[in-house]
C-alpha positions as CSV (number, residue, x, y, z in Angstrom):
1,M,-112.3,-48.0,32.1
2,I,-111.9,-48.3,35.8
3,E,-108.2,-47.3,36.6
4,R,-106.4,-49.0,39.0
5,E,-103.6,-48.2,41.2
6,T,-100.2,-49.7,39.7
7,R,-98.6,-52.0,41.7
8,T,-94.9,-52.7,41.9
9,V,-93.6,-56.3,41.6
10,L,-90.0,-56.9,42.8
11,I,-88.4,-60.2,40.5
12,V,-85.8,-62.0,42.4
13,D,-84.4,-64.7,40.1
14,G,-80.6,-65.4,39.5
15,S,-81.5,-66.5,35.9
16,P,-81.0,-63.4,33.3
17,T,-83.3,-65.0,31.3
18,M,-86.2,-65.4,33.5
19,L,-85.6,-62.1,34.7
20,Y,-86.4,-60.9,31.0
21,Y,-89.2,-62.8,30.6
22,H,-91.1,-62.4,33.5
23,G,-90.4,-58.5,33.7
24,I,-91.9,-58.3,30.2
25,L,-94.7,-60.3,30.7
26,L,-95.7,-58.5,34.2
27,K,-95.3,-55.2,32.5
28,R,-97.4,-55.8,29.6
29,L,-100.0,-57.0,32.2
30,E,-99.4,-53.1,33.2
31,Y,-97.2,-54.0,36.6
32,A,-94.6,-51.6,37.5
33,V,-91.0,-54.0,37.7
34,I,-88.1,-53.9,40.0
35,T,-85.3,-56.8,39.2
36,A,-82.7,-58.4,41.6
37,A,-80.5,-61.2,40.6
38,A,-80.0,-62.4,44.3
39,P,-82.0,-61.7,47.7
40,E,-79.4,-59.9,48.9
41,D,-79.7,-56.8,46.2
42,A,-83.6,-57.4,46.6
43,L,-82.6,-56.7,50.9
44,K,-81.2,-53.9,49.5
45,I,-83.9,-52.4,47.0
46,M,-86.7,-53.0,49.9
47,E,-84.2,-50.8,52.2
48,Q,-85.4,-47.8,50.0
49,R,-88.6,-49.2,48.5
50,V,-91.1,-51.6,49.2
51,P,-92.9,-53.4,46.6
52,S,-96.3,-53.9,46.5
53,L,-95.2,-58.0,45.9
54,I,-92.1,-60.2,45.2
55,L,-91.9,-62.6,42.9
56,T,-89.1,-65.0,43.7
57,A,-87.2,-68.3,43.0
58,T,-85.6,-70.7,45.4
59,F,-82.3,-71.8,44.1
60,F,-79.4,-69.0,44.9
61,P,-75.5,-69.7,45.4
62,S,-76.0,-68.0,48.8
63,M,-79.0,-67.2,50.7
64,N,-81.8,-69.5,49.7
65,G,-85.4,-69.0,49.1
66,V,-86.8,-70.3,52.3
67,D,-84.6,-68.1,54.3
68,F,-85.0,-65.2,51.8
69,I,-88.9,-65.6,52.5
70,K,-87.9,-65.7,56.3
71,T,-85.8,-62.4,56.4
72,V,-88.7,-60.4,54.4
73,K,-91.1,-61.5,56.8
74,G,-89.2,-60.8,59.8
75,K,-88.8,-57.1,59.3
76,D,-91.5,-54.8,60.4
77,R,-91.2,-52.7,57.0
78,T,-91.9,-55.7,54.8
79,R,-93.7,-58.4,56.7
80,A,-96.6,-57.2,55.1
81,V,-95.2,-57.7,51.5
82,P,-97.2,-60.9,49.9
83,I,-94.5,-63.4,48.2
84,I,-95.2,-65.7,45.3
85,V,-92.4,-68.8,44.7
86,L,-91.9,-69.2,41.3
87,T,-89.3,-72.1,41.0
88,A,-87.6,-74.9,38.4
89,E,-87.2,-76.9,42.1
90,D,-90.5,-78.8,41.9
91,H,-90.4,-80.8,45.5
92,A,-92.6,-81.2,48.1
93,S,-90.4,-80.3,50.9
94,V,-89.7,-77.1,49.1
95,K,-92.9,-76.3,48.8
96,S,-94.3,-76.9,52.6
97,A,-90.9,-75.0,53.3
98,C,-92.0,-72.0,51.4
99,L,-95.7,-71.8,52.3
100,N,-94.9,-72.5,56.3
101,A,-92.2,-69.7,55.6
102,G,-94.9,-67.2,54.7
103,C,-95.6,-67.3,51.0
104,V,-98.9,-66.8,49.5
105,A,-98.7,-69.1,45.8
106,Y,-96.2,-71.4,44.8
107,F,-95.7,-72.2,41.3
108,S,-93.1,-74.6,39.2
109,K,-91.6,-73.1,35.9
110,P,-92.9,-72.4,33.6
111,V,-96.3,-70.9,34.9
112,D,-99.3,-70.1,32.8
113,P,-99.7,-66.4,32.6
114,N,-103.4,-66.6,34.0
115,A,-102.5,-68.5,36.7
116,L,-99.9,-66.2,37.7
117,Y,-101.8,-62.9,37.2
118,R,-104.9,-64.7,38.9
119,A,-102.4,-65.0,42.3
120,I,-100.6,-61.7,41.8
121,Q,-104.5,-60.0,41.8
122,A,-105.6,-62.2,44.7
123,A,-102.5,-61.1,46.8
124,T,-102.5,-57.8,46.1
125,E,-105.6,-56.2,44.9
126,P,-109.1,-55.7,47.3
127,T,-111.6,-56.6,44.5
128,P,-109.1,-59.1,42.4
129,R,-109.6,-59.8,38.8
130,E,-109.7,-63.4,37.8
131,N,-109.0,-62.9,34.0
132,I,-106.1,-61.2,32.1
133,R,-107.4,-58.0,29.9
134,I,-104.9,-56.2,27.2
135,N,-105.0,-53.4,25.4
136,T,-105.9,-53.9,22.1
137,S,-107.8,-52.5,18.6
138,L,-110.4,-55.0,17.3
139,K,-113.1,-54.2,14.7
140,T,-116.4,-54.8,16.6
141,V,-119.6,-55.0,14.7
142,L,-122.6,-54.1,17.0
143,A,-126.3,-55.3,15.7
144,N,-128.1,-52.5,15.1
145,K,-131.4,-52.8,17.1
146,D,-132.8,-49.0,16.0
147,R,-134.9,-49.3,13.5
148,H,-134.6,-45.5,12.5
149,R,-130.8,-46.2,11.9
150,A,-129.4,-47.9,8.6
151,G,-126.9,-50.8,9.2
152,D,-125.0,-52.2,11.6
153,R,-122.4,-50.3,13.5
154,I,-118.7,-50.7,13.3
155,E,-116.7,-49.6,16.4
156,Y,-113.5,-50.8,18.2
157,A,-112.4,-52.7,21.2
158,T,-109.6,-51.2,23.0
159,A,-109.2,-53.9,26.0
160,I,-110.5,-57.3,25.9
161,S,-110.5,-60.2,28.2
162,E,-112.0,-63.7,27.5
163,K,-115.1,-62.5,29.9
164,G,-115.7,-59.1,28.2
165,A,-114.4,-56.2,26.5
166,Y,-114.1,-52.1,26.2
167,I,-115.7,-50.8,23.1
168,R,-114.6,-47.2,22.0
169,M,-117.8,-45.3,21.1
170,L,-118.6,-41.7,21.3
171,D,-122.4,-42.6,22.1
172,P,-122.5,-46.1,23.9
173,E,-125.4,-47.6,24.7
174,Q,-127.6,-47.6,28.2
175,T,-126.3,-49.9,31.0
176,N,-128.0,-53.2,31.4
177,E,-128.3,-53.3,27.6
178,L,-128.0,-56.5,26.1
179,I,-126.1,-56.5,22.5
180,P,-125.2,-58.8,20.1
181,I,-121.4,-58.4,18.8
182,T,-119.5,-59.8,16.6
183,I,-115.3,-58.9,17.4
184,H,-112.8,-59.4,14.5
185,V,-109.8,-61.5,16.2
186,T,-107.0,-62.3,13.9
187,D,-108.7,-64.7,11.5
188,R,-112.2,-65.7,13.6
189,E,-115.2,-63.8,14.2
190,I,-116.0,-64.1,17.7
191,R,-119.8,-63.7,18.0
192,A,-121.3,-63.3,21.3
193,K,-124.1,-61.5,23.3
194,A,-123.0,-58.8,26.2
195,I,-124.7,-56.6,28.7
196,V,-123.3,-53.3,29.2
197,L,-121.8,-52.8,32.8
198,Y,-120.9,-49.4,32.5
199,T,-120.3,-46.3,30.1
200,H,-118.5,-43.3,29.9
201,S,-119.2,-40.7,27.6
202,I,-118.2,-37.0,26.8
203,K,-120.7,-35.4,28.2
204,Q,-119.9,-36.8,31.9
205,G,-116.8,-34.4,31.7
206,T,-113.9,-36.8,32.4
207,F,-110.9,-37.8,30.9
208,Q,-112.3,-41.4,30.5
209,E,-111.9,-42.7,26.8
210,P,-115.5,-42.8,25.6
211,G,-117.2,-45.7,25.3
212,M,-118.6,-48.8,27.3
213,G,-117.4,-51.8,29.3
214,L,-119.1,-54.9,28.2
215,K,-119.3,-58.8,29.8
216,F,-120.1,-61.4,27.7
217,V,-123.2,-63.3,28.7
218,E,-123.3,-65.6,25.5
219,I,-120.1,-66.9,24.3
220,S,-119.3,-70.7,22.6
221,D,-116.6,-72.6,24.9
222,E,-114.8,-72.3,21.5
223,D,-114.2,-68.8,21.1
224,R,-113.7,-68.3,24.8
225,A,-110.7,-70.6,24.5
226,Y,-109.9,-68.4,21.1
227,L,-109.6,-65.8,23.0
228,R,-107.8,-67.1,25.8
229,N,-104.7,-68.4,23.2
230,F,-105.1,-64.8,21.4
231,I,-104.6,-62.9,24.4
232,K,-101.5,-65.4,25.9
233,A,-100.0,-65.2,22.5
234,Q,-100.2,-61.1,22.8
235,L,-98.5,-61.3,26.1
236,T,-96.0,-63.9,25.4
237,S,-94.7,-62.6,21.7
238,D,-91.4,-62.1,21.3
239,I,-90.3,-63.3,24.7
240,L,-90.6,-67.0,24.2
241,I,-87.9,-69.1,26.4
242,D,-86.8,-72.6,27.3
243,P,-88.7,-73.0,30.5
244,S,-85.6,-75.4,31.6
245,L,-83.6,-72.1,32.1
């Protein structure tokens, strides 16, 4: 798998529940997380450490979200830090003020994890991912196309998104090979045809897990939607909240 630099997200929210929820969610998305309960606390944190991105609410007892954005954008040290607003204030005037102040995206609570992930990726990565990828361990059957080998191959997907998977195996197929696969996801068999995008092998002498990265080129809409819901459930398990908080 291709390694990426770990980005740090500073979450600013007066609700302990929302700080906890978004903190856990972003950690499961493999971001480093810093939290602050108020804009003033966030500004003090940024005197010592500049994050890759700020995720902020807009309603606070003292400094409001718009003034916080303007303050961040007014400092040389933090001017380039992208800011995403995630708020319970669903008002066109607030949204307009935040965008004019310099935020790169504006969402109303509750936000879909996929939409938030895409916005963070777009704001922080030179080559942003469009779909969430999670680490996992799912039994995967690769159709046998080698007449000298008996039976299909059973391996395990160690990472998956709705667009593809990484299959751990000692002797991966060749790049650009088209492979019929079946991935066992809970109580469903996801059937697809996938093309090999890249491989890592023990012979290469890298520290990467041996295996191959696949892109699904044929998969039903129903199976893709099932994967999307499975991934969302894995991300939000044990942290479901009342969206009004």
